N, C-alpha and C positions, 0 to 999 in steps of 0.2 A: 340890439341891446345898447342902451345909452352907456357911455363910458366917461371916466375922468382920468386925468393924467396924474400919476403919483409923483411927487417931487423927488428928484435924485437926492441921495443921502450917502454919507460915509458910514459903513458898517464896521464896527470894531471886530478885529480878528481875535477870537477867544483862545484859539489853540492851533498849533501846527503839529501834526502827528504823522505817523506812518500809515495807520489803518483807522478808518472811520466805519463803524458798524451802526446802521440805522434801524432800530427796532429791537426791543428787548425780549422777544418771545423765544421759543426753543431754539430756532435757528440762530438768532442773535446771541443767545447765551453760549452756544457751541462755538460760534465764530469769535466772539470777544475773548473768551477764555483761551482758546487755541492760539490766537494771535499774540496775546500778551505773554503767554507762557514760553514762547520761543524768542522773546526779547523785543518785539515790536511795540513802539509807543502806540497805545490803542485807546480810542474813545468810543463809548457806547451811548447812543442817543435814544431816549425813550420818552414818549409823550405823556405817559401816566406816571404815577408816583411810586411804582414798584415794577420789578421785572417779572417775567413769566408769560406775558402775552395771553393767549387763550387759556393757558393752564391756570392763571390766577385771575386776570381781568375778565376772562370769559367763563370762569367757574368750571372749566374742564380739567380738574386736577387729577390727571391720569396720564400714564405712559402706556400706550397700547402696543400689543404684539411684540414686546421686547423679547429677543432671543439672544443670549450671550454668545452663541456661535456666529451670529450675524452682526450684532451691534455691541461694540465695546468702546473703550475710551471714555469720553466725558459723560456719556449717558449712563454708563454703569457706575462711574464714580458718584454721580449725583444720586442714583438710586441707593447706593450703599450709605451715603451720608444721610439721606432721608431716613433710612432704616436705623442707623446708629443714633439719630436724633429722636427716635420714637415717634416719627411723623408719618409712618406707613405701617399698614397691617402686616404682621409677620406671616409668612406662608404656613399653612397648616398641612403638613405632609400626610397626616392621618386621613385628611378629607380629599386627598388627591384623586382617588378613584371615584369620588362623587361628582367630579367635573362632568356636567351634563353632556358635553360634546364627546368626551371619552366614553362615558357610560353608553351613549347611543352607538358608538362605533363597536364596542365590545359586544353589545347585544345583537347587532346586525351582522357583523363580519367575523366575530370570534377573535380571541386574543392572538391565535397563531397566525392570523393574516394581517396583523397590525404591526407597524414598525415599533421596535422596543422603545425607541426614544419618545414616541408619542405616548406610550403606556407609562413611562417612568419619569417624565418631566412635566412641569407646568409652565411652559414658555410658549412663545410664538402664537400661532393661531389657536392652538388648543389649550393655552394656559389662561390664567386669570389676569385681569387688568391690574396694573400697578397704581393703586390709588393712594393719594397722600394728603396731608394737611397743607392746604395752600398758603396759610398764613406763615407757617414755619418755612415753607419753600421760599417765600419772599425774603425772609431773614437769611436763609441759607445762601441764596443767590447774592445778596449784598455782601455776605462774608467771603464768598468765593471770588467775587470780583475784586474786593479789596486785597485779598491774598495774592491774586495774580497781578495786581497793579493796573487794572483797568480803570480808567477815569470815566465815571458815569455822569451824564447830565440828564436827570429826571425832569419831568414837567417841561420838556423841550420838544417842540413840534418842528419837524423838518419841513420848513415852509417853501424852500427853494433850493436850487442847485447852482453851482458855479462851474460852467463848462467852457472850455477853450478848444475849439475844433473837435477832435475825437478824444480829448482828455477831460475827464471829470476832475476838477481841482478841489472841490470842497462842497460843503453843505451850509446853507443859511438856516439857522434855527430861530424860532420865535418863542419867547417866554415873557414872564412878567416884566423883566428888565428890558424888553424890546428885542430887536434883531441882532444876532451875533453870527459871525462866520467861523467855521472850523475848516482848516485846510488839511488835506491828506494826500498821500501817495496812492492809496488804494481805497476804494469805497465799496462796502458790501450792503446791498439792499436786502434787509431782512424785515421789511415793514409788513409782510404778509399780503400786501395788495400791490406790490410793485411800484410804490409811490415815487421812489427815487429814479428808477429807470424811466418811468412815464414822464416825470417832471423835467428830466434832463434831455428828453427827446430821443432816447434810445429806442430802437425797434422793440415793440412789445406785442404780445397776443392779448386779445380782449376776452370778455366773459360770455360771448355769444354761445348759446347751447346748440350743438350741432345736430343732435338726434333726439327722438323721443317725443313725449307729449308736450314738451315745452320748447320744441325746436324753434330757433330764431329769437327766442326771448333772452333777456339778460339774466344772469345769476341772481338769485334771491338770497335770503339769509335765514338762519335759525338760531335759537339761543336756548340756554339752560338757566334754571333758577333753583334756589333752595327753598323748600318748605320746612319750617320748624314746627315743633309741638305735635309730632306724629307718634302715635302709640305703635311702635314698630312690631311688637309681638302680635298685636291684634290684626295689623295689616297683613303680616306674613301668614297668619293662620287663615285669613280670608283668601289670600292669594292661593294658598295650597288647595283650598276647596273650590277654586274657580280657575283652574289652570287652562281651561279652554279659552278664557278671556284674557288671562294675565300670565300665561305660561311662557310666552315668548318675550324677546327684548321689547318689541313694540306691543303694547296692550291697550285695553280699554276701547276697542273699536266700536262696539255697540253703544257703550256709554257716551262716547264722543258724538257718534252719529245722532243719537236721540237728543243730546244736549243742543247740537247745532240746529236740529229741526225746531227746537223750542226757542231759538234765537240767541243761544250762547255765542259769544264772540271768540270762537276757537277755530283757527285756520288749519291746523294739522289734523289728520284723521286718526291719530293714535297718540299714546303717551308712553314715554319711558320713565319708570320710577325705580330709582336705585338707592337702597339704604346703605350701600357700601361706601358712599362718599362721606358718610359720617364716621370718620376714622376713629374718633374718640367716643362714639355713642352720642346720646343726647337727643334722639328723636328727630334727626334731620334726614330729609329725603331729597335727592337730586332729581330734578324733573327736566326732561327734554320734550318740548312740544311746540312752543310758539315759533312761527315762521312768517316770512314776509317776502313777497315778490314785487319788484318795482313795477310801476304802472307803465303800460304801453312801451315806448322805446326809451324810457328813462334808465339811468344807471344809479347804482347805490353810492357812487362817489359824489352825487349831487346833494347839496346841503338840504334841499327840500325833501328829497327821498330819504336821506339819513334821519331827518326829523320825523317823518311819517313812520319810518321803520321803528325807531325807538319808542314812539308813542304806542304803536300797534303791539309791539312785543310785550310791553308792560301791561297793556289792557288784556292781552291774551293770558298772561301769567295769572292775573287775578280771576279771570274767568275759569281757568283750569282749577285753581285753588277752590273756587266756590262749588264747582261740580263735585270734586273729590270730597269736599267737606260734607256735602249733602248726601252723597251716595255710597261712599266707601268706608267701611269700619276701620277705625284707627286714625282717620283724618278729621274727626269731629272738632278738634281744637287746633287744627293746623293753621298756620299763618305764613305769609310770604316773608321769608327771612332775608333774602338777598337776591336781587336781579343782577345780571352781568353788566359790566361797564361798557362792553361792546359785544356785538354778536359775531357769529361765524360768517365771513364773507369771502368771496373769491373775485378778484378784479383783474389786475394785469400780471403777466408773466414775461420775463425777458425772452428774447429770441437769441439762442446761442447757435453754435455750429452744428448742434444736434438737438432735435426735438424728440423727447422720449414718448413712446406710444404704448397703448394697452397691449398691442400685439407683442411688443418686446417684453412686457411684464408677463404675459402668458407663456412666452417662450423660455423665460428665465435667462434673458439675454445677458451676455458678458461683454465687456469692452476692454481694450488694451489701456485706456486712460481712465478706468473706473476709480472712483474715490470714496464710494460708500455703497451700502447694500440696503435695498428695501424689500420688505416682505408683507407690506400692507396692501390688500386688494383695493381696487377703486370703489370707494363708498359713494355711489351715485344713486342711492335710494330715493332721496328727495328730488333729485334732478331728472332722473330717467326712470325711476320706479323699479330698479333692479340692484341686487347685490349678490355676489358669489365669490367663493374662494377658488377662482379658476386661474390663479396666477402661480408662478414659482418665484422664489427669491431671485432678484435680478440686480444687476449693477446700475449705478448712477454714474455716467461718464463726466469727466471734468468739463467737456464741451457744453454740458447743460448748465453749468454754474458761472460761465464767463460770457459776458455780452459779446455778441457778434460784431458790434459797431464801436462801442465805447471802450477804449483800450484798458482802462483801469477800473472798470465796473464789474463786480461779481454779484451773484445773488445766491440765496439759500432759502430753504423752506418752501413755502407756498409760491415763491416768486421765481423758481427755476424754470428752465426751458423744457416744457412738456405740454402734451395735449390736455384739454380741459378735463376729460375723463380720467386720464392718468393722474392728474393733479388731485383727484378724489382719494388717491392712496398716498401720494407723496406729501400731502399737506399735513399728515399726522405728525405728532410731536416727536416720535422716535426717529423716523428718517430725517425729519427737519433738523434735529440736533446733530445727527451724524453728518449730513452734508454741510451743516453750518460749521462743524469742526474742520471739515476739509476746506471750506471757503476761507475761514480765518487763517488756517495754516498757509494756504496758497497766497493770500494777500500779504501776510507777514514775510514770507520768503521772497516774494517779488519786491516788496518795499526795501528789504534789507540789501537786495542785490541791485537796486535801482533799475529794474526792468518792468515791463508790463506783465501782468498776469497771463496775457496771451502768449508771452515768450518763455514762460516758466517751464523748466524741464519737469514733465509730469512724473517721471520716474523718481526724481528728487522728492517731489510732493508725496508720492505714494510711500516711499521709504520713510519719510518723516512721520507720516500718519501711522505707519506700522510701529515706529519707535514710541508713539503715544498710545500704543495698544489698540488702535482703531483697526477694524476690519475693512479692507478696501475693495474686495472683489469676491464673488461667489467662487471663483477659481481657487481661492485660498481656503475654502471651507471643506471639511471632510465630507465624503459622500453620505455617510450615515446621518449627518446633521440635516441633509436635504431630503432624506427618505420620507419623513412624515409629510412634508409639503407635496411631494410627488403622489403619495397615497391620497391626500385630501383633494388634490387636483383631479385625480382619476375618478374619484367617487363623488365629487362635488356636484351639488344641485344648485343652480342659480335661482335664488328667490326673487319673485316678481311681486310688485305691489298689488296688482289686480290683473284680471284676465285681459284687460284692454292694452296692457303693455306688450308691444310687439316691435322689437328693435332687431334689426339684422346684426347678428353677432360679429360678422366679419367687418361690418361698418364701424362697430364700436372699437375694434382693434386699431383703427386709424387715428384715434384721438386720445 
């Protein structure tokens, strides 16, 4: 490749702080709030014009699998403030027993054989999703950052890093005013793609798929979009009469298959249609279908592939809209209301002193240095064609959020040290915000004591998190809170995309 030499230049230092958080998604939100609240001077860098990450820019306005016995602290505070602001559907206790999963369990196993907590609560795996108004969420996050004293820099892209030996000294941002430097004692990578770890040269894991029908390929992407103008009553009536085709989360298999035969540009083989994302009503449907896989050995961090990805996903959104409009009652006047600002991707993850695996998720593994709990199973439906509730709530150790090589680099959310399949569960918003809170707390404590996060007393960190009402380990959770998860693991059936999916389950456990 032909090159040119960029002239040397002096870059103004915009700020000198204790903690720099790069990326304003769920992990970055937890990290920035936790850091600032215990007195560290904290900066949050975000490339878009609002916080929220996939929850706002990606249109995934949901907290999944939230269980107050496992997840507390900042995530529960945000949920309560969304509820208080009228930006989330209030739970309807009268309809609790209509929960499809619970109804199935009662019919098949009888109430006397089902844990009482599963019967009497709507949380975790068996509860409903926490869906909210994403525009109010943006406003709420601005408010919470201002209350905590977090200094935000929106529309700022983390273009480069400043590293001296094993120490990461700061971040160089790029914006309309040019390049600016921000110096910090501790840096937390919450970019979702491990951009800071990768750019500073820290050891990282890539996105090569280890098993399954796409073995050896690089990770692709999928996205959601909103359709407006839908007659929800008409659609739900049609759905009720065609449960064989639309009764599961993924529906429309026959419709999509026939449309593709006729030349429709639809890459996914099914469609998710959710009216629940229209928190305030108004005929909005949330649609998940468009997907894209990079060509040959290309990666999605390449500008050419990112361009092809965005063009393809929008083209697919309008193809799906057209098919629904022509064939499904209630969609006759639908229109594409909004496409995501960026899709779901998985790129780099740091390498820490521990790499969390699916086998440890299945075991419900606990660790002496645990800082958060995850209960989200690996969602590898699009990657490997399988999904199952075959894990138990498990610990996330501190060693997974601290870089093995770079002294003052931490990570949270999608970027932590874990196998690619394990990442299919840990990337979700709830565990991301919880381990983000831990990373922010650790960074702040290390900065205030002028030590590396590597040298931080993990017991001090765990005690501080507990003071923030966070749950740090499964060992702290009452046994009755875990019983529903053990029941579901015992009876769980792993769903597979088609009969051709044949992956060794023991092999999955390694990743």
